[in-house]
N, C-alpha and C positions, 0 to 999 in steps of 0.2 A: 710514932714508932720510928726509931732511928734505922738508918740503912745498915744492913749486914754485909760485910765484905770478907773475902778470903785473904789470908796471908800466904798460905801454902796448902797444897793438896797433893797426896801421893798414895799409891797403892802399896800397902805393906802386907804381904802374904794374902790372906783372905779378907782383908779389910781395906776400906778407903779411909785414910787418915786426913782430917781437915783441921787446920789451924785457923782460927777466926781472928778478926781484927781486935776483938775484945780480950785476946790472950787465952781464951779457952780452946780446948781441942775436943774433937769428936772422932770416934772410931766406929765406922759403920760396916758391919759384916756385909759382904757382897750379896749373899743370898737374901738377907733382909732388905738391902737396897733395891735389888731387882724386883722382889715381891711388892715393894712400895712404889713401883713405877707409877708416876702420876698421869700418864697419857690416857686418852680415852679408850684405846685398845685394851689396856690392862685394867684400868679402874672404872671404866664405864663412863657414860655421859647421860645427862637428863633428856627425856623426850619432850615434846611440846607441852605436855601437861606437868612437867617438873618431876616425873618419876624417874629415878635413877635406874638405868638399864645396865646391869653388870654382865660382861661377857664371861664365858668359860675360858679361862686361861690355863694352858698346860705348859709345863716346863721340862727341859731336858738338862743334863749336866752342863751343856754349853750355855744354857740360859744364865748361869751364875758366874761365867767367866768374863771379866772385864777386859775388853780388847784395847780400848782407849777412851779418853774423855776429852771434851772440848769445852772451853769457857764460852758462854753465850752472853755477849754484852758484858755488863758488870753486874749481872743479876742471877745467872743460872749456869747449870752444868748439864751438858748433854752427854750421856753415857752410852757407849757402844758396847753391846754384849756379844758373846760368842755365838748366839743363835741369830745374829744379824738384826736384832731389835735395837732401835736407837731413837724412837720417836718421843720418848719422855724427856721433858725439860724439868730438871730438878732445881727449882729456884733456891737461892741461898737461904731464904726464909723457911722454905719447906724442909731443906736438909737439916737446918738447925733444930726445927721442931721435931722431926722424926728421930733425930739423934738422941733426944731425951728418952725415947721409947725403945731404942735399939738394945738388943742383948749385948752385954759387955763381955768381950773375950779378953785376950791378953794385950793390954796396952803397953806401950814402950815405957 
């Protein structure tokens, strides 16, 4: 599997727009992105027997407000949300994969 890299990333309205090194672009609605947070607090984590324990996550309007994002190394994005949640590291591979399932809004 080849390495996935970002060329550009920016928030455009209610979406995060990503331009990839292969020339493709992804437009991820912020609510979709927040609900897909990969951290253990949001998505759960396996117990010692391998059973996935999923927490009950509740959201507010602030949960879907992107306040900032940081690049982590050359492999992930850390998104800071309006409800102070920021523990999810969205690997570039994960972002590219979920972008294929994202509802499509108005692309540029």
